[in-house]
N, C-alpha and C positions, 0 to 999 in steps of 0.2 A: 464853918458857920453857914447856916442856911437862911437865906433871905426870902421872905414871903413873896409869892408871885401875885400878879393881878388876878382878880376873880374873873376877868374877862377870858382867861385861858381855860377856865373850867367849863365843860359842856356836859349836858345830859347824855348818858351812853345810849347809842342807837340800839334797836332791838337785837338781841343775840350777844351783845358785848357784855363780858363779865365785869361787874361793877367793882368788886373788891377781891384782891388776891393776896394772901398772906404768905409770900415766898421771900425769905431773906435773900438779899443781894449782898454778898460779902465783898469787901474792898481791901485788897492787899497792895502793898508798895514794895519795899525792899524785902527780899527773902535772904536774910543773913543776920548774924548777930550784931550787937551794938559795936560801933566803931569809936575810936578816941576822938574827942573834940565835937561830938554830936550835941545838938541842942536837945532839950527835953522833948520838943515836938518831933524832931527827927527820930529820937529813940522810940517814941510811941508808934512810929510807922514801921519799925523793924519787926519782922517775924523770922526767927531763926529757921534754918532748914529743918532742924529736928522737930521744932514745934509745928511747922507747916506740914511735915510728913505725918505727925501725930493727928493733926486736925483732918487731913484728907482720909486717913485710915479710920478715924472716928465716923466720918460721913458714911463710908462704905460699910463698916462693921455694924452700924446702927440702922441700916436700911434706908438712908436718905437718898433721894433721887436728884442727882446733879443735872440740871437742864441748862440749855443755852439761854442767854439773855433774850435772844430773839423769840424763844418760846414763851417767855413771860410777857413780852410786848404783844405777841399774838393773842395771848390769853386776855389781856386788858383791852386790846383794840378790836379783836375779832371774835372773842368768845371761845377761842380754841381751848380745850380742856388741858389742865396740867395736873399732875399727880399730887395728892397730899404728901406732905413731908418732902417737898421739893426745895432745892437750894440752888442759887446762882453764884458762881465764882467769877470775880473780876479782879483785874490788876490795873493799877494806874501808872502812868508816866512812861513805861517802856524801859525800865532798868534792866541792865544785863543780868543781874542776879535772878531775875524771873526766868530768863532763858536757861541759865546755868543750873539752878537748883529747883525751881518749880516745875518746869516742863518735864524732866525725867519722872517725877512722882506722878504727875497727871497722866503721862503716857503709861506708866506701870499699872495704874489703877483704872485706866480707861475712862478718865474724866475729861470733860470739856470745860473751857473757860473763855472769857472775853478779856482781851488786852486793849486798854485805852492808851493810845500812844501820843506823846508830844512829838510832833514830826520834825522840828528844826534840828534837834540834837542827834537824830537817828543817823548812825554811820559817821558822825563827826565827833561827838563827845564819847570817850572810851567807857564812860559809866553807863551808856545806853546801848541798846541793841542796834545791830545793823539791819539794813533792809533784807539781806539774805537770811539773817536769823529770824526776822519776822515772817519770811516766806516759809521757813522751817516750821514755825508755829502754825501757819495756815495749813501746811501739808499734814500736820499732826491733828487737824480737826479743830483748831482754835480759831476764834473770831478776832479780827483786828479792827478796832473802832477808833474814833477820833477824840483827842483830849486837848485840842488847840495846837497852835504852832509853837508858842513860847511859854505857855502856862501863866498868863497874866490874870489878874482879877478882872473878869469880864464886865463886872458892874461899874468899873472905872470908866467914865465917859470919854476919857482920852484914848482908850483902846479901840482899835479898828476891829469891829466884830466880823466884818466881811473877811479880812485877812486871817484872823485867828480861827474862825469857825469854818467858813466855806473853804478857806485856804488849806486847812488841815485835811479836809475831806478830799480836796484835789490832790494833795501830796500822796495820800494813800492810794487813790485811784491810779496815779501816775506810776508809782513804784511797785504796787502789788497787784494791780489789775482788777481790784474789787472795789465796790462802792460802799463805804461805811453807812450804816443805817442808824447808829446810836452815837450820841455825843455825851461826854462826861464833862461837867463844869469844873474847871480848875478851882480847888479849895471848896468845892461844893456850892460856890456862891453864884446866885442867879437872881434875875428879876424879870419883869414882864418884857423888857426890851431884849434881854439876852435870849429868853425863851422864844420870842418871835423871830430873832435872827437865826436860831437853830432850825426852827421850822422852815423859814424861808430858804435856808441852804439845802433843804431836801431831806433832812433827818426825820426818821419816824418817831424818835423818842430821845430823851436826854436823862442822864442820871445825876442826881444830886446826892444828899446825905441824909442822915438823921431819921431813921425809922425802918420798919419792917413791912408793914402793910401798905399796899398800893391800890388805888382805884383808877378807873379810866380817866379821871380828871388829872391824874398825876403823870401822864405819859411824857410830859416835858419837864418833869421834876421828880423822877423816880426816887423813892426813899431807899437808902442802903445803910449798911452797918460796917464800920471800920473794923477790920480784923487785926487783932493784936496778939501778944504773947500770952494773954490771960485765957487759959483754957476754960475756966468757969464761965467767963463772959461769952466765949465762943459757943459753948453748949447752950447757954440761955438764948443767944441770938438765933441759932438754927432751930431751936424749939419754938421760936416765935415769941419770945418774951423779952 
């Protein structure tokens, strides 16, 4: 669910900044088939290894250009050009299935992606990646960005935004030696308060949900598209529809 941000966050683009860029940001979660006992929502977030492989091959075979999320942010913020038919690939949460099944395909096809990580379960919960596996992703050319420490709804006034937002950035700095530039809102939920906290923590941008086209005013609420098993929906999304 996407919550509207305060208009105070919108600014006129400075000279040279590209005002609107229609580059789909795909959002993946589990890369595996459905598991017993899953809720309907959890099943929607599953993309099997076979479907993910087919989707990545579709991008390559149809001449789409997979770019890093940083390149899209640069296009919006600095006016850096991006190719038509560009696509950004992102993963949420830090599930181990992303390392096991998505990374080999990305490597095989020479594609880059951004992984938004919930930092508290890293190396603790067996369903999530370890810090060493995240380093492997880095070494393979992937970007590791922040997705909070515990994945709460940041619009809840009881949640410590400093701990969840700045804290997750510090965790990644400590364990991986790199500084995240982009934050992904848990559940895609945000408001003016959370966006301001993301900016105050030092992030250049933040990713939300619900849409394909982005403008310079969307840097702290970038629109993105949930990737699912539905190939027809996938094809529509990367075509910008």
